[in-house]
N, C-alpha and C positions, 0 to 999 in steps of 0.2 A: 406415373405422373406425380402423385403425392406420396411422399414417404414420411413416416413419423420422425419427429425431431429426436436427435440424440442428446443425452444430457451434457455431453462435452461441448455442444454449441449453445445450450441454454444457460449453463452456469456462468461462463465468461460474459455472456450478454447481460445477465442480471448484475454481475459485478461491475461492469462498465457503466451501466445506468446508475447503480448505487454510488459509484465514485463521482460521476458528473452531478448527481443530485446533491451529494455532499459539498462539492465546490459551490454550487449555486446557493445552498443554505448558508455556507460560511461567508460568502460575499454579502449575502442579504443581512447577516448578523453584524457586518461591519469589518470583517477581516480585510487586510490588505491583499490585493490580488496575488502578488508575487509570494507573499508569506503563506497564504492559504494553500496554494498548489504545492509549494515546497514541503510544507508540513504533511500534507496528505500523501505525497510520494514517499517521504521518509517513513511514515507510519506503515504504508503499504509494504515497503521493503522489509520492515521489521516483522510484520505479520506473516510474510511469506517464508520466513526462516523456519518457524515451527511447523508450518504446513509442509514444506519440503522434507523436513526430518521425519514427520509422522506418516505422511501419505506416500512419499517417494523414496523413503529410506536413504536419504542423502546423508553423507558423513559431514559433521560439523567439527572440524579440527581446530586446533589452536591458531593455525595460520589464517583461518577465516573469521576470527573474532574481531579483527581490526575494522571491518566494514560496519558492523553494528555499533562498535564503539564510536566511530566517526559520525554515524547517524545520530546517536544519542548526544554526542558532544555538540553537533550542529543544532539540534533542538534546544539545548541548554543555551547556546550562544544567541539563538534567535530571540529567546525569551528575556535575555539580559539586555535591557536598553539603556 
């Protein structure tokens, strides 16, 4: 009936709660709703790159560099008003 939780279900749950809490705190601090979620998603994508390389031994070739470059360029363009 009751089985112990596996870490693979706990860690994503904590991550999702942390992301949502971050959204709420950013909105409370006065961020624009559309900009706050966009910045959070871009930063999440950039954080997942080293995670994939270190934990899952993914290959990060030169052809995959354009995604992070566009993410960083987007963050720069958002901050230039």
